[in-house]
MILO-395682 format. One record per residue: x, y, z of N, C-alpha, C in turn. Coordinates in steps of 0.1 Angstrom, whole numbers, padded with zeros to 4 digits, always signed. Layout:
XYZXYZXYZ...
! end
This chain:
-0063-0014-0144-0070-0018-0133-0062-0015-0120-0068-0008-0111-0061-0005-0098-0063-0017-0089-0052-0023-0086-0052-0035-0077-0051-0032-0063-0043-0022-0059-0041-0019-0045-0047-0005-0042-0050-0003-0029-0056+0010-0024-0046+0017-0015-0033+0015-0017-0023+0020-0008-0024+0035-0007-0025+0042-0019-0026+0057-0019-0037+0062-0010-0049+0055-0011-0061+0059-0004-0059+0057+0011-0053+0045+0014-0051+0042+0028-0041+0051+0035-0031+0055+0028-0021+0064+0034-0028+0078+0037-0036+0082+0028-0043+0095+0030-0053+0093+0042-0060+0082+0043-0069+0080+0054-0062+0080+0067-0049+0075+0067-0041+0073+0079-0032+0086+0082-0033+0096+0073-0025+0108+0074-0010+0104+0074-0006+0095+0065+0008+0091+0064+0013+0094+0050+0026+0096+0049+0032+0099+0036+0039+0087+0030+0042+0089+0017+0051+0078+0011+0064+0077+0018+0070+0089+0021+0083+0089+0028+0082+0081+0041+0072+0083+0049+0070+0076+0062+0070+0061+0059+0062+0057+0050+0060+0043+0047+0074+0037+0042+0080+0045+0033+0093+0040+0028+0103+0038+0040+0103+0047+0049+0112+0046+0061+0108+0033+0069+0095+0031+0071+0091+0019+0079+0095+0006+0073+0094+0006+0059+0097-0007+0052+0112-0008+0047+0119+0003+0049+0133+0002+0044+0134+0002+0028+0124+0009+0022+0123+0009+0008+0125+0024+0003+0127+0026-0010+0128+0040-0015+0114+0046-0017+0114+0059-0017+0101+0066-0019+0096+0064-0033+0106+0062-0043+0102+0059-0057+0094+0046-0057+0099+0036-0050+0092+0023-0049+0078+0024-0044+0076+0032-0033+0063+0034-0027+0054+0041-0037+0060+0051-0044+0052+0059-0053+0047+0050-0065+0055+0041-0069+0051+0032-0080+0040+0022-0075+0041+0018-0062+0030+0010-0057+0017+0018-0056+0018+0031-0052+0006+0039-0050-0001+0042-0063+0007+0043-0074+0001+0045-0087-0003+0032-0094-0001+0021-0088-0004+0007-0093+0005+0004-0106+0016+0011-0107+0025+0008-0118+0031-0006-0116+0035-0009-0104+0039-0022-0100+0033-0026-0087+0033-0039-0083+0027-0043-0071+0037-0049-0061+0036-0046-0048+0044-0053-0039+0041-0067-0037+0050-0075-0031+0047-0089-0028+0036-0090-0018+0030-0102-0017+0020-0105-0006+0027-0103+0007+0039-0107+0009+0046-0105+0022+0047-0090+0025+0050-0082+0015+0051-0067+0017+0037-0061+0021+0026-0066+0014+0013-0062+0017+0010-0065+0032+0014-0077+0037+0012-0081+0051+0019-0072+0060+0032-0069+0056+0040-0060+0065+0034-0046+0065+0029-0041+0054+0023-0028+0054+0010-0028+0062+0002-0038+0061-0010-0039+0069-0007-0039+0084+0004-0045+0088+0008-0045+0102+0012-0031+0106+0021-0025+0098+0026-0012+0101+0014-0002+0102+0004-0003+0093-0007+0006+0093-0018+0002+0103-0016-0009+0109-0026-0014+0118-0040-0016+0112-0040-0022+0100-0053-0025+0093-0053-0039+0088-0064-0044+0083-0066-0057+0077-0060-0056+0063-0053-0066+0059-0047-0066+0046-0057-0064+0035-0070-0068+0037-0080-0066+0027-0082-0051+0024-0079-0043+0034-0081-0028+0032-0071-0022+0022-0061-0030+0019-0051-0025+0009-0054-0030-0005-0064-0038-0006-0067-0044-0020-0081-0040-0024-0082-0037-0037-0095-0035-0044-0101-0049-0047-0114-0050-0046-0120-0062-0049-0119-0065-0064-0117-0077-0067-0116-0081-0081-0129-0087-0086-0138-0088-0077-0151-0094-0081-0161-0082-0084-0168-0084-0095-0178-0074-0100-0190-0075-0091-0196-0064-0088-0208-0064-0080-0220-0071-0086
! end
């Protein structure tokens, strides 16, 4: 199950994993693992990413509720 939409949001914003890694002080490998939903960042990191990307935190998350 894909929990986050980070990969999609980065494409929409024309940003790279490297750019986000630099903004957060994280490695590109970490960002890549988040983008593939292999692991998930903390809620605090989701908030930080939302601020950096100038979006609502909800845009980084897939709905867990079935239609």
